[in-house]
PyMOL CGO cylinders between C-alpha atoms (Angstrom):
from pymol import cmd
from pymol.cgo import CYLINDER

trace = [
    CYLINDER, -3.31, -31.20, -23.68, -1.29, -28.25, -24.94, 0.3, 1, 1, 1, 1, 1, 1,
    CYLINDER, -1.29, -28.25, -24.94, -2.64, -25.87, -22.27, 0.3, 1, 1, 1, 1, 1, 1,
    CYLINDER, -2.64, -25.87, -22.27, -2.38, -28.47, -19.52, 0.3, 1, 1, 1, 1, 1, 1,
    CYLINDER, -2.38, -28.47, -19.52, 1.13, -29.35, -20.67, 0.3, 1, 1, 1, 1, 1, 1,
    CYLINDER, 1.13, -29.35, -20.67, 2.19, -25.73, -20.48, 0.3, 1, 1, 1, 1, 1, 1,
    CYLINDER, 2.19, -25.73, -20.48, 0.71, -25.41, -16.98, 0.3, 1, 1, 1, 1, 1, 1,
    CYLINDER, 0.71, -25.41, -16.98, 2.57, -28.52, -15.90, 0.3, 1, 1, 1, 1, 1, 1,
    CYLINDER, 2.57, -28.52, -15.90, 5.76, -27.24, -17.53, 0.3, 1, 1, 1, 1, 1, 1,
    CYLINDER, 5.76, -27.24, -17.53, 5.50, -23.89, -15.74, 0.3, 1, 1, 1, 1, 1, 1,
    CYLINDER, 5.50, -23.89, -15.74, 4.92, -25.67, -12.45, 0.3, 1, 1, 1, 1, 1, 1,
    CYLINDER, 4.92, -25.67, -12.45, 7.92, -27.96, -12.90, 0.3, 1, 1, 1, 1, 1, 1,
    CYLINDER, 7.92, -27.96, -12.90, 10.23, -25.14, -13.98, 0.3, 1, 1, 1, 1, 1, 1,
    CYLINDER, 10.23, -25.14, -13.98, 9.31, -23.13, -10.89, 0.3, 1, 1, 1, 1, 1, 1,
    CYLINDER, 9.31, -23.13, -10.89, 11.26, -25.58, -8.68, 0.3, 1, 1, 1, 1, 1, 1,
    CYLINDER, 11.26, -25.58, -8.68, 15.01, -25.29, -8.06, 0.3, 1, 1, 1, 1, 1, 1,
    CYLINDER, 15.01, -25.29, -8.06, 17.31, -27.14, -10.43, 0.3, 1, 1, 1, 1, 1, 1,
    CYLINDER, 17.31, -27.14, -10.43, 14.59, -28.16, -12.90, 0.3, 1, 1, 1, 1, 1, 1,
    CYLINDER, 14.59, -28.16, -12.90, 15.39, -28.29, -16.59, 0.3, 1, 1, 1, 1, 1, 1,
    CYLINDER, 15.39, -28.29, -16.59, 13.26, -29.19, -19.60, 0.3, 1, 1, 1, 1, 1, 1,
    CYLINDER, 13.26, -29.19, -19.60, 14.36, -30.91, -22.75, 0.3, 1, 1, 1, 1, 1, 1,
    CYLINDER, 14.36, -30.91, -22.75, 12.78, -32.88, -25.58, 0.3, 1, 1, 1, 1, 1, 1,
    CYLINDER, 12.78, -32.88, -25.58, 13.63, -36.56, -25.88, 0.3, 1, 1, 1, 1, 1, 1,
    CYLINDER, 13.63, -36.56, -25.88, 12.48, -39.36, -28.14, 0.3, 1, 1, 1, 1, 1, 1,
    CYLINDER, 12.48, -39.36, -28.14, 11.15, -36.96, -30.76, 0.3, 1, 1, 1, 1, 1, 1,
    CYLINDER, 11.15, -36.96, -30.76, 8.43, -34.98, -29.00, 0.3, 1, 1, 1, 1, 1, 1,
    CYLINDER, 8.43, -34.98, -29.00, 8.36, -35.90, -25.31, 0.3, 1, 1, 1, 1, 1, 1,
    CYLINDER, 8.36, -35.90, -25.31, 9.02, -33.06, -22.91, 0.3, 1, 1, 1, 1, 1, 1,
    CYLINDER, 9.02, -33.06, -22.91, 11.13, -34.31, -20.04, 0.3, 1, 1, 1, 1, 1, 1,
    CYLINDER, 11.13, -34.31, -20.04, 11.52, -32.42, -16.79, 0.3, 1, 1, 1, 1, 1, 1,
    CYLINDER, 11.52, -32.42, -16.79, 14.57, -33.27, -14.74, 0.3, 1, 1, 1, 1, 1, 1,
    CYLINDER, 14.57, -33.27, -14.74, 16.33, -32.10, -11.61, 0.3, 1, 1, 1, 1, 1, 1,
    CYLINDER, 16.33, -32.10, -11.61, 20.12, -32.33, -11.74, 0.3, 1, 1, 1, 1, 1, 1,
    CYLINDER, 20.12, -32.33, -11.74, 19.78, -34.50, -14.83, 0.3, 1, 1, 1, 1, 1, 1,
    CYLINDER, 19.78, -34.50, -14.83, 17.35, -37.00, -13.24, 0.3, 1, 1, 1, 1, 1, 1,
    CYLINDER, 17.35, -37.00, -13.24, 13.89, -37.23, -14.81, 0.3, 1, 1, 1, 1, 1, 1,
    CYLINDER, 13.89, -37.23, -14.81, 10.75, -36.73, -12.75, 0.3, 1, 1, 1, 1, 1, 1,
    CYLINDER, 10.75, -36.73, -12.75, 8.03, -36.01, -15.38, 0.3, 1, 1, 1, 1, 1, 1,
    CYLINDER, 8.03, -36.01, -15.38, 7.53, -36.95, -19.02, 0.3, 1, 1, 1, 1, 1, 1,
    CYLINDER, 7.53, -36.95, -19.02, 4.73, -35.56, -21.18, 0.3, 1, 1, 1, 1, 1, 1,
    CYLINDER, 4.73, -35.56, -21.18, 4.02, -34.49, -24.74, 0.3, 1, 1, 1, 1, 1, 1,
    CYLINDER, 4.02, -34.49, -24.74, 2.77, -30.92, -25.23, 0.3, 1, 1, 1, 1, 1, 1,
    CYLINDER, 2.77, -30.92, -25.23, 1.23, -31.66, -28.60, 0.3, 1, 1, 1, 1, 1, 1,
    CYLINDER, 1.23, -31.66, -28.60, -0.13, -35.15, -29.06, 0.3, 1, 1, 1, 1, 1, 1,
    CYLINDER, -0.13, -35.15, -29.06, -3.23, -36.81, -30.40, 0.3, 1, 1, 1, 1, 1, 1,
    CYLINDER, -3.23, -36.81, -30.40, -3.02, -39.20, -27.46, 0.3, 1, 1, 1, 1, 1, 1,
    CYLINDER, -3.02, -39.20, -27.46, -2.20, -37.14, -24.36, 0.3, 1, 1, 1, 1, 1, 1,
    CYLINDER, -2.20, -37.14, -24.36, -0.46, -38.83, -21.46, 0.3, 1, 1, 1, 1, 1, 1,
    CYLINDER, -0.46, -38.83, -21.46, 1.75, -38.07, -18.50, 0.3, 1, 1, 1, 1, 1, 1,
    CYLINDER, 1.75, -38.07, -18.50, 4.33, -40.20, -16.69, 0.3, 1, 1, 1, 1, 1, 1,
    CYLINDER, 4.33, -40.20, -16.69, 5.89, -39.54, -13.31, 0.3, 1, 1, 1, 1, 1, 1,
    CYLINDER, 5.89, -39.54, -13.31, 7.87, -41.23, -10.57, 0.3, 1, 1, 1, 1, 1, 1,
    CYLINDER, 7.87, -41.23, -10.57, 6.04, -42.49, -7.47, 0.3, 1, 1, 1, 1, 1, 1,
    CYLINDER, 6.04, -42.49, -7.47, 7.02, -44.11, -4.21, 0.3, 1, 1, 1, 1, 1, 1,
    CYLINDER, 7.02, -44.11, -4.21, 6.49, -47.87, -4.12, 0.3, 1, 1, 1, 1, 1, 1,
    CYLINDER, 6.49, -47.87, -4.12, 3.33, -47.46, -2.00, 0.3, 1, 1, 1, 1, 1, 1,
    CYLINDER, 3.33, -47.46, -2.00, 1.97, -44.62, -4.17, 0.3, 1, 1, 1, 1, 1, 1,
    CYLINDER, 1.97, -44.62, -4.17, 2.74, -46.70, -7.28, 0.3, 1, 1, 1, 1, 1, 1,
    CYLINDER, 2.74, -46.70, -7.28, 0.50, -49.51, -6.04, 0.3, 1, 1, 1, 1, 1, 1,
    CYLINDER, 0.50, -49.51, -6.04, -2.20, -47.09, -4.87, 0.3, 1, 1, 1, 1, 1, 1,
    CYLINDER, -2.20, -47.09, -4.87, -2.25, -45.13, -8.14, 0.3, 1, 1, 1, 1, 1, 1,
    CYLINDER, -2.25, -45.13, -8.14, -2.34, -48.25, -10.32, 0.3, 1, 1, 1, 1, 1, 1,
    CYLINDER, -2.34, -48.25, -10.32, -5.19, -49.65, -8.21, 0.3, 1, 1, 1, 1, 1, 1,
    CYLINDER, -5.19, -49.65, -8.21, -7.33, -46.60, -9.03, 0.3, 1, 1, 1, 1, 1, 1,
    CYLINDER, -7.33, -46.60, -9.03, -7.48, -47.67, -12.67, 0.3, 1, 1, 1, 1, 1, 1,
    CYLINDER, -7.48, -47.67, -12.67, -6.62, -44.14, -13.75, 0.3, 1, 1, 1, 1, 1, 1,
    CYLINDER, -6.62, -44.14, -13.75, -2.89, -44.92, -13.81, 0.3, 1, 1, 1, 1, 1, 1,
    CYLINDER, -2.89, -44.92, -13.81, -0.95, -47.85, -15.20, 0.3, 1, 1, 1, 1, 1, 1,
    CYLINDER, -0.95, -47.85, -15.20, 2.69, -48.90, -14.90, 0.3, 1, 1, 1, 1, 1, 1,
    CYLINDER, 2.69, -48.90, -14.90, 4.71, -46.70, -17.25, 0.3, 1, 1, 1, 1, 1, 1,
    CYLINDER, 4.71, -46.70, -17.25, 6.27, -48.57, -20.18, 0.3, 1, 1, 1, 1, 1, 1,
    CYLINDER, 6.27, -48.57, -20.18, 10.02, -49.14, -19.71, 0.3, 1, 1, 1, 1, 1, 1,
    CYLINDER, 10.02, -49.14, -19.71, 10.02, -47.29, -16.37, 0.3, 1, 1, 1, 1, 1, 1,
    CYLINDER, 10.02, -47.29, -16.37, 7.63, -49.27, -14.15, 0.3, 1, 1, 1, 1, 1, 1,
    CYLINDER, 7.63, -49.27, -14.15, 10.52, -51.14, -12.54, 0.3, 1, 1, 1, 1, 1, 1,
    CYLINDER, 10.52, -51.14, -12.54, 11.58, -47.76, -11.11, 0.3, 1, 1, 1, 1, 1, 1,
    CYLINDER, 11.58, -47.76, -11.11, 8.02, -47.06, -9.83, 0.3, 1, 1, 1, 1, 1, 1,
    CYLINDER, 8.02, -47.06, -9.83, 6.92, -44.81, -12.67, 0.3, 1, 1, 1, 1, 1, 1,
    CYLINDER, 6.92, -44.81, -12.67, 3.22, -44.54, -13.47, 0.3, 1, 1, 1, 1, 1, 1,
    CYLINDER, 3.22, -44.54, -13.47, 1.42, -43.23, -16.53, 0.3, 1, 1, 1, 1, 1, 1,
    CYLINDER, 1.42, -43.23, -16.53, -2.00, -41.80, -17.16, 0.3, 1, 1, 1, 1, 1, 1,
    CYLINDER, -2.00, -41.80, -17.16, -3.44, -41.49, -20.64, 0.3, 1, 1, 1, 1, 1, 1,
    CYLINDER, -3.44, -41.49, -20.64, -6.04, -38.98, -19.43, 0.3, 1, 1, 1, 1, 1, 1,
    CYLINDER, -6.04, -38.98, -19.43, -4.23, -36.37, -17.32, 0.3, 1, 1, 1, 1, 1, 1,
    CYLINDER, -4.23, -36.37, -17.32, -6.89, -33.81, -18.23, 0.3, 1, 1, 1, 1, 1, 1,
    CYLINDER, -6.89, -33.81, -18.23, -9.41, -35.88, -16.24, 0.3, 1, 1, 1, 1, 1, 1,
    CYLINDER, -9.41, -35.88, -16.24, -7.54, -35.20, -13.01, 0.3, 1, 1, 1, 1, 1, 1,
    CYLINDER, -7.54, -35.20, -13.01, -7.94, -32.05, -10.95, 0.3, 1, 1, 1, 1, 1, 1,
    CYLINDER, -7.94, -32.05, -10.95, -4.88, -29.85, -11.51, 0.3, 1, 1, 1, 1, 1, 1,
    CYLINDER, -4.88, -29.85, -11.51, -4.18, -29.63, -7.77, 0.3, 1, 1, 1, 1, 1, 1,
    CYLINDER, -4.18, -29.63, -7.77, -4.05, -33.45, -7.63, 0.3, 1, 1, 1, 1, 1, 1,
    CYLINDER, -4.05, -33.45, -7.63, -1.66, -33.52, -10.59, 0.3, 1, 1, 1, 1, 1, 1,
    CYLINDER, -1.66, -33.52, -10.59, 0.47, -30.81, -9.03, 0.3, 1, 1, 1, 1, 1, 1,
    CYLINDER, 0.47, -30.81, -9.03, 0.73, -32.77, -5.79, 0.3, 1, 1, 1, 1, 1, 1,
    CYLINDER, 0.73, -32.77, -5.79, 1.75, -35.97, -7.59, 0.3, 1, 1, 1, 1, 1, 1,
    CYLINDER, 1.75, -35.97, -7.59, 4.31, -34.09, -9.68, 0.3, 1, 1, 1, 1, 1, 1,
    CYLINDER, 4.31, -34.09, -9.68, 5.77, -32.39, -6.61, 0.3, 1, 1, 1, 1, 1, 1,
    CYLINDER, 5.77, -32.39, -6.61, 6.08, -35.79, -4.90, 0.3, 1, 1, 1, 1, 1, 1,
    CYLINDER, 6.08, -35.79, -4.90, 7.88, -37.09, -7.99, 0.3, 1, 1, 1, 1, 1, 1,
    CYLINDER, 7.88, -37.09, -7.99, 10.28, -34.13, -7.87, 0.3, 1, 1, 1, 1, 1, 1,
    CYLINDER, 10.28, -34.13, -7.87, 10.94, -34.65, -4.16, 0.3, 1, 1, 1, 1, 1, 1,
    CYLINDER, 10.94, -34.65, -4.16, 11.58, -38.39, -4.65, 0.3, 1, 1, 1, 1, 1, 1,
    CYLINDER, 11.58, -38.39, -4.65, 14.25, -37.57, -7.22, 0.3, 1, 1, 1, 1, 1, 1,
    CYLINDER, 14.25, -37.57, -7.22, 15.79, -34.83, -5.06, 0.3, 1, 1, 1, 1, 1, 1,
    CYLINDER, 15.79, -34.83, -5.06, 15.97, -37.27, -2.13, 0.3, 1, 1, 1, 1, 1, 1,
    CYLINDER, 15.97, -37.27, -2.13, 18.21, -39.54, -4.24, 0.3, 1, 1, 1, 1, 1, 1,
    CYLINDER, 18.21, -39.54, -4.24, 20.68, -36.75, -5.04, 0.3, 1, 1, 1, 1, 1, 1,
    CYLINDER, 20.68, -36.75, -5.04, 23.88, -36.25, -3.08, 0.3, 1, 1, 1, 1, 1, 1,
    CYLINDER, 23.88, -36.25, -3.08, 23.66, -34.25, 0.13, 0.3, 1, 1, 1, 1, 1, 1,
    CYLINDER, 23.66, -34.25, 0.13, 25.70, -31.51, -1.52, 0.3, 1, 1, 1, 1, 1, 1,
    CYLINDER, 25.70, -31.51, -1.52, 23.33, -31.32, -4.52, 0.3, 1, 1, 1, 1, 1, 1,
    CYLINDER, 23.33, -31.32, -4.52, 20.34, -31.24, -2.16, 0.3, 1, 1, 1, 1, 1, 1,
    CYLINDER, 20.34, -31.24, -2.16, 21.85, -28.32, -0.21, 0.3, 1, 1, 1, 1, 1, 1,
    CYLINDER, 21.85, -28.32, -0.21, 22.57, -26.47, -3.48, 0.3, 1, 1, 1, 1, 1, 1,
    CYLINDER, 22.57, -26.47, -3.48, 18.87, -26.82, -4.35, 0.3, 1, 1, 1, 1, 1, 1,
    CYLINDER, 18.87, -26.82, -4.35, 17.87, -25.43, -0.95, 0.3, 1, 1, 1, 1, 1, 1,
    CYLINDER, 17.87, -25.43, -0.95, 16.91, -28.72, 0.69, 0.3, 1, 1, 1, 1, 1, 1,
    CYLINDER, 16.91, -28.72, 0.69, 18.27, -29.61, 4.12, 0.3, 1, 1, 1, 1, 1, 1,
    CYLINDER, 18.27, -29.61, 4.12, 19.24, -33.29, 3.98, 0.3, 1, 1, 1, 1, 1, 1,
]
cmd.load_cgo(trace, "trace")
C-alpha cells in the first residue's frame, strides 16, 4: 500500500488547492479548501481507501461488492474499499478525481474561480 498510497498522494497534490494532513493517528487526508475528498493510510497492515461519491456512484460502487459504505461518512456518500490495490490505477484515479470535483462543486463561486474552475 505504501507505493500505491504515494502514487495517490502525488495525484491528489497535483490538483489546485489540495492539501494533505494526518488525522486520527495515521490516516492521510487530502482536502481542497479544507474539505476532505480522500482518506487513506500510507503504512497499514490493512490497506484501505475512502472517497466521496455522487449518490448514484455511491449505489453503483457499493453494488459491485468491491466498495462498502464508509464508516461514519456513508451518510455523505463516502465509500471505502479495503483492497484498493486490486483496482486498476486509472480507475482509482478517475474515482478520486470525481471525488475532488464533487467537493470543489460545493465550494463558493469565488473559491472555485480561485482554483481555476468556471462556476
